[in-house]
C-alpha positions in Angstrom: 74.8 -10.4 -15.2 74.0 -8.1 -12.4 76.1 -10.2 -10.1 79.2 -10.4 -12.5 79.0 -6.7 -12.9 78.7 -6.1 -9.2 81.9 -8.2 -8.7 83.8 -6.5 -11.4 82.8 -3.0 -9.9 83.8 -4.1 -6.4 87.2 -5.0 -8.2 87.5 -1.6 -9.7 86.7 0.1 -6.5 89.2 -1.8 -4.6 92.1 -1.2 -7.3 91.3 2.5 -7.0 91.3 2.7 -3.2 94.5 0.3 -2.9 96.2 2.8 -5.2 94.7 5.7 -3.6 95.7 4.7 0.3 99.2 4.9 -1.0 102.2 2.9 -2.5 105.9 3.9 -2.5 106.4 2.3 -5.7 103.2 3.4 -7.3 103.8 4.8 -11.0 100.9 7.2 -10.2 102.9 8.9 -7.3 103.7 12.7 -8.4 106.8 14.5 -7.5 106.9 15.6 -3.9 107.3 19.3 -5.0 104.0 18.8 -6.8 101.7 18.1 -3.7 101.8 19.5 -0.4 99.8 19.1 2.8 97.7 22.3 4.6 99.6 21.2 7.7 103.1 21.8 5.7 102.1 24.8 4.1 100.4 26.7 7.0 103.7 28.5 8.2 104.7 29.1 4.8 101.3 31.0 4.2 102.1 33.1 7.5 105.7 34.0 5.9 104.0 35.0 2.4 100.7 36.7 3.7 102.3 40.2 3.0 102.9 39.3 -0.5 99.3 37.8 -0.9 97.9 41.0 0.6 99.9 43.3 -1.9 98.5 41.1 -5.0 95.1 40.4 -3.3 93.8 43.4 -5.5 95.5 42.4 -8.6 94.0 38.9 -8.4 90.7 39.6 -7.3 89.1 40.3 -10.8 90.9 37.1 -11.9 89.4 35.3 -9.1 86.1 36.5 -9.6 86.1 34.9 -13.2 87.7 32.0 -12.0 84.6 31.4 -9.5 82.3 31.7 -12.5 84.1 29.2 -14.5 84.2 26.9 -11.7 80.6 27.2 -11.0 79.6 26.8 -14.5 81.5 23.5 -14.7 80.3 22.2 -11.6 76.6 22.2 -13.1 78.0 20.0 -16.2 77.3 16.5 -16.1 80.1 14.0 -15.5 82.3 13.5 -18.7 81.8 9.8 -19.0 85.4 8.8 -19.4 87.0 12.2 -20.8 90.1 12.7 -18.5 90.8 16.4 -19.8 88.0 17.5 -17.0 90.0 15.8 -14.3 93.3 17.1 -13.0 96.5 15.2 -14.4 98.5 13.1 -11.9 101.5 15.7 -12.3 99.2 18.7 -11.6 101.0 21.1 -9.3 98.9 22.3 -6.7 99.9 25.8 -5.4 98.8 28.7 -3.2 97.3 26.3 -0.5 95.6 28.5 2.2 93.7 27.1 5.0 90.5 28.7 5.9 87.8 28.2 8.4 84.5 26.9 7.2 81.6 25.3 8.2 81.3 23.3 5.0 82.0 19.6 4.2 82.2 18.7 0.9 83.4 15.3 1.3 80.4 14.5 3.5 78.0 16.4 1.9 79.0 14.5 -1.4 78.8 11.0 0.2 75.3 11.9 1.4 73.9 13.3 -1.8 74.9 9.9 -3.8 73.5 7.9 -0.7 70.2 9.6 -0.7 69.8 10.1 -4.5 71.3 7.1 -5.6 72.9 9.0 -8.6 76.6 8.9 -9.2 79.4 9.0 -11.4 83.0 7.5 -10.7 85.9 7.8 -13.5 89.4 7.1 -13.2 92.3 5.8 -14.9 95.5 4.3 -13.3 98.6 2.6 -14.2 100.2 0.1 -11.6 103.0 -2.0 -11.9 103.1 -1.9 -15.6 99.3 -2.9 -15.6 96.8 0.2 -16.8 93.2 0.1 -15.5 90.2 2.3 -16.1 86.8 2.3 -14.8 83.7 4.5 -15.7 80.6 3.7 -13.6 77.7 5.9 -13.7 74.0 5.3 -12.2 70.6 6.8 -11.4 67.7 5.5 -9.8 66.8 3.2 -13.1 70.0 2.9 -15.1 73.5 1.5 -14.1 76.2 1.9 -17.2 79.7 0.4 -16.6 82.8 0.5 -19.0 86.0 -1.2 -17.4 89.2 -2.5 -18.7 90.9 -4.2 -15.4 93.7 -5.6 -17.3 92.5 -8.9 -16.9 89.0 -8.3 -18.5 87.5 -5.6 -20.4 83.5 -4.8 -20.2 81.1 -2.5 -21.1 77.3 -3.0 -20.0 74.1 -1.2 -19.4 71.3 -1.9 -17.3 68.1 -0.1 -17.8 64.2 -1.1 -17.0 64.1 -2.5 -20.7 66.9 -5.2 -19.8 70.4 -6.0 -19.4 72.9 -5.1 -22.3 76.6 -6.2 -23.3 78.0 -3.3 -25.5 80.8 -3.5 -28.0 81.7 0.1 -28.4 83.9 -0.5 -31.6 81.1 -2.3 -33.4 78.4 0.0 -32.1 76.7 -3.4 -31.2 74.7 -4.6 -28.3 73.8 -8.0 -27.0 70.3 -8.3 -24.7 70.9 -11.1 -21.8 68.1 -13.3 -21.8 65.8 -13.9 -18.9 67.4 -10.8 -17.0 65.5 -9.0 -14.2 65.5 -5.5 -15.5 65.9 -4.1 -12.0 68.8 -2.0 -11.3 68.2 -1.5 -7.6 70.0 -4.2 -6.2 73.0 -3.5 -8.0 72.5 0.0 -7.7 72.4 -0.2 -4.1 75.7 -2.4 -3.6 77.5 0.1 -6.0 76.5 3.0 -3.8 77.5 1.1 -0.6 80.9 0.1 -2.4 81.6 3.8 -3.4 80.7 5.9 -0.3 81.1 5.5 3.3 81.8 7.8 6.2 82.4 5.5 8.9 85.7 6.0 10.5 86.4 9.1 8.4 87.1 12.4 10.4 87.4 15.7 9.0 90.8 17.6 9.6 90.8 20.9 7.5 90.0 22.7 4.4 91.9 24.9 2.3 91.8 27.1 -1.0 94.2 26.0 -3.8 95.1 26.9 -7.4 96.2 24.5 -10.3 97.4 26.2 -13.3 95.7 29.5 -12.2 92.3 28.0 -11.3 90.7 27.6 -8.1 89.8 24.3 -6.3 89.1 23.2 -2.9 91.4 21.0 -0.8 89.5 19.0 2.1 91.6 16.8 4.2 90.3 13.7 6.1 91.5 10.9 8.3 90.8 7.6 8.6 90.4 6.7 12.5 90.1 3.1 11.4 93.3 3.0 9.5 95.9 4.5 12.0 94.7 7.9 11.2 95.7 8.0 7.4 95.1 11.3 5.8 93.7 11.5 2.4 93.2 15.0 0.8 90.5 15.5 -2.0 90.8 18.4 -4.6 87.1 19.4 -5.4 86.1 21.3 -8.4 82.9 22.5 -7.4 80.9 19.7 -5.9 82.9 17.0 -7.5 86.2 15.1 -6.5 88.6 15.4 -9.3 92.0 14.6 -7.8 92.8 12.2 -4.6 96.2 12.7 -2.9 97.3 9.9 -0.4 99.1 10.0 2.7 102.6 9.5 0.7 101.9 12.3 -1.5 100.9 10.2 -4.6 98.1 11.8 -6.8 95.4 10.0 -8.5 93.1 11.7 -11.1 89.7 10.6 -9.9 86.4 11.6 -10.6 83.4 11.3 -8.2 80.2 13.1 -8.6 76.7 12.9 -7.3 75.3 13.7 -10.7 74.8 10.7 -13.4 76.1 11.1 -17.1 72.6 10.5 -18.7 74.0 10.4 -21.9 75.6 6.9 -21.6 72.0 5.4 -20.9 71.2 5.1 -24.5 71.6 2.2 -27.2 71.1 4.9 -29.9 73.0 4.0 -32.8 73.8 0.9 -32.1 72.3 -2.5 -33.6 71.7 -5.9 -32.0 74.7 -8.6 -32.2 73.6 -12.0 -33.7 74.3 -15.0 -31.4 77.6 -15.6 -33.3 78.6 -12.2 -33.1 78.2 -12.4 -29.1 80.1 -15.6 -28.9 83.2 -14.0 -30.8 82.6 -10.9 -28.6 82.6 -13.0 -25.6 86.0 -14.6 -26.7 87.6 -11.2 -27.1 86.4 -10.3 -23.5 87.8 -13.2 -22.2 91.1 -13.2 -24.1 92.6 -10.9 -21.5 91.6 -13.1 -18.6 93.0 -16.2 -20.2 96.5 -14.5 -21.0 96.5 -13.3 -17.4 95.7 -16.9 -16.1 98.5 -18.2 -18.4 101.0 -15.6 -17.1 100.4 -16.5 -13.5 100.4 -20.4 -14.1 103.9 -19.8 -15.5 
């Protein structure tokens, strides 16, 4: 089971990274007016500095309350599939102001995930008429995945007691027989897939706002991919939005915190063998349909 899940997780991550790296025809690409790079806005920032100074006192109290809201939300566990806490694909990023700082939020996030082996990834995307979603959350003892890759849907939990397929709608689970309950191999493979600083070079940091709330925008470039730039919008320590080199936006939660609420089978009952066979057929139905379409 773990080999299958590792393969599916790699597929989910590959799908997300392909879209985030940019596609001119991508349906997740936002309007050019809704995104802007730090470089594009630096001159504009100079022109509007006097206006910013004039309104700084008026906005200071709002900024303080915004910072308080940001810090309290950053302490919350990852949402486990609720996109309400992530920025929408049409989010308009405004008031981008570049700043000097020694803090590298992306580097810290990657290091925290790698060191602690805890993380949550949560995204939805639509590409070429096909929708995909994935929630992957893990800690040292548990790995939970809920994925709909268009050709296959699967929800699974691996914990010290065993490996389980989960039917969320029926609130039932099936325990895989003969499975090694250890999550270390799968967990480490996911950490390696999710993170990596190799070839990534820091470019800049800026403060920004979306709907009046403060965020931090970091720009990095991939020196192994012709210097392609990626921008990460942070809410506290978590990435909530990725902006690719073409300006396309992808709501994407990446956190170094695990959503422990998903590491439970409470309220579920065990499937019979007959129920499990029917469940498997449902899971594979999407793949059969995709195969038939491809064959045509």
